[in-house]
N, C-alpha and C positions, 0 to 999 in steps of 0.2 A: 504494500500500500504506500510505501515511501515515495514521495514525489507527486502524489495526486493532491490537487487543491480541493478544498471543500466544495467549491462550485462544480468542479469536474465530477466529483463523486456523486453529489446529489443529482446532477444532470444525467449521469449514466444510469442511476437507479430509476429516475423518472422515465427515461427513454425505454429502459428494459421493461418497466411495468406495462407499457403500452403495447408490447409485442405479443405475438400469439402465445397463449398459455402452454406450458410444457405438457407432454402427454400424461405425466403423473397427476397433474392438476385436473386435466380433462377427465381422467378416469376415477375421480373422487367418488367414494360412496356417498349416497345421500342420506345415510343414517346420521342422526343428530350427534354433534360433538359433545362428549361428556363435559359437564360443568365442573368447575373447581372453585375453591374459596378465593375471595378477593385478597385475603390476608391483610396484615396490619400496615403494609408499606406502600399503599397507593400514594403517589406523590402529593405533597401539600405545598411544595415550593418548586415551581416549574420554571426552568431557565430557557429551554428551547423545546420545540416539538417537531422538528423536521425529521426526515427519513435517514439521517446519518447520526447515529448515537455515538460514533467513535470520536467525534470532535465537538468542541464547544466554542462558540464564537468568542473571540478575545483570549482564549487559552493559548498556551505556548506549545502544546504538543498533542499527540494522539493518545487516546485511551490505551491503557495497558491491557494485554491479553491477546487472544487469538481472534482475529477479525472473521466474521461470518456474515452471510447474507441469508435473510429469511424472506420468503415470498409465499403467496398462496391466494386462494379465492374464498370469498364469503358467498355462500349460496343457501337457498332454502331446501326443504326436504324433497322438492321436485327437481333439484339441481339447477334451478334458475338463479342467475346472478343477482345479488343484492347490491344495487348500485348506490353510491354515495353513502354507504354505511360508515359510521365512525369506528375506527379501530384504534384503541388506546393500548399502548405497550409499555410495560415497565419491568425492571429486573435489577438484580444485584450486579455489582461490578465483577471484575475477574478475580478479586480477592474474596468475594462472597459477602460484600457489604452494600446495603442500600443507602442512598443519600436521603435519609429520613430521620426525624427526631426520635422515633421509636427504636432506631438501630444504633443509638449513640453509645451503648455499652458494648457493642461489638468491637473486639480488639483489632479486627482487620482494618486496613487503611482505607480512607476515602480516596477516590481517584478524581482530582479536579478537572481532568480532561474527558471524563465520561458523562455523557448527557443523561443516560439512565431512563429516559422517557421519550415516547414519540406519540404524536396524534396524527393519524392518517385517515384518508377517505378512499373508499374503493372506487375503482374506475368502471368503465362501461361493461366490463366482463366480471365485475366483482373482485378484481385483483388488487393486491397491495404488495409492497416490497420495501424492505429497509435493511440498512447496514448496521451491525452492532458487534459486540464481542461475546464470546462464549462466557456465560456467567459462572462464578465460582460456587462451590458448595458452602454451606454454613450450618452451624450447630443450632438446633432448637433446644436441645437438652443434652445431658451426658449420654443419653441412650438413643438420640435421634439426630442424624444429620440429614438435611434436605439436599437432594441432588441438584445439579444445575437445572434451572428451569426459567422460562420466560412467561410472564403474566400477560393475558389479553382480556380486554373488555370490548365487546363488539356491540354497537348500538345501531341496528338498521333503521331506515326511515320509517318502516311500517311493519315491524315484527318485534317480538320480545328480545331483550338484550341477552347476551351470553357472556359469562365470565368463566374463563378456563385457564389452564396452564399447559405449556408445551415443554416436553422433556426431550432429552438427547439419547438416542438409541445407543446401547452398549455401555452406558455409564454404570459403574459397579454399585452405586448407591440407589439405583432405581428399585431394586428388589427389596429394599428395606424401607422405602418411603411410605409413610402411613396415608398420605393424601393420594398418591398415585395408586396405591394398592387397595384403596377404598373403591376405586372404579372397577366394575365387573371385568374379569379377565378378558372376555371376548370384545370389550370395548377399548381396552387400554391402547391398542395399536393406533387408534385414531389421534392420540396425543403424544406418542413417542415417535420422534422423527429422525430419520437418517440424514446426515449431512455428507452425502456422497456425490453431490453435484458440484459444478463450478460456477460461481457467480460472475456478474458482469465485470468485476475487477480482479478476477482470478482467484477468489477466496472460496473456501468451502461453502456450499449452498444447500439449503433444505427447503422443502415445500410443506407448508402447514395450511391445509384447507379446513375451513370451519363451516359447519352446517347448522343453521338455526332457522326457525320458522314458527308459524302459528301453533303448530302442534308440539312445540318444544316444551319439555316439562322438567328441565334440569334445574 
């Protein structure tokens, strides 16, 4: 990612979002996405909301950690795109810390170069795309570490909202996570995502499609 300006990165993401959706996205199941808790760290102080979480305007560097690209579609239970749906995204930084007052006792460092939050709107195909870093794990208690995950709140124009969490396939903490494993086994694969693609900037990319509609009961 070195050498790319903020304008160039955001421009590339915007252009990529307008392209034809990848086959994995087109083949999305129209079964509803499992809901997850909002958690205590929804941002209360928002600095920026654009599609590049790896940089903050006025900061001197890029966020620490492995840069990734997340894209997907928001559709209803009949696989129809939900256009202009609000997609809010928030997550911990690479060290496993949120920029939130409730996480002040976390010994992990704050990353001043990490945006930590995005507010996006889906395009004509229900698509969205953003650049971020892979979040770190963190301890809830001595007996429970949360695996890397990204929070999503999706608010369609005329459908119930969805709050969910996206997880990373292959992470060793997934099998111990109380929130992920509260989802029925046959539904978990809808929120556990492989990052085996390549994004517009040459970074690992994953596709997270979300299904929500009038019949949603999560």
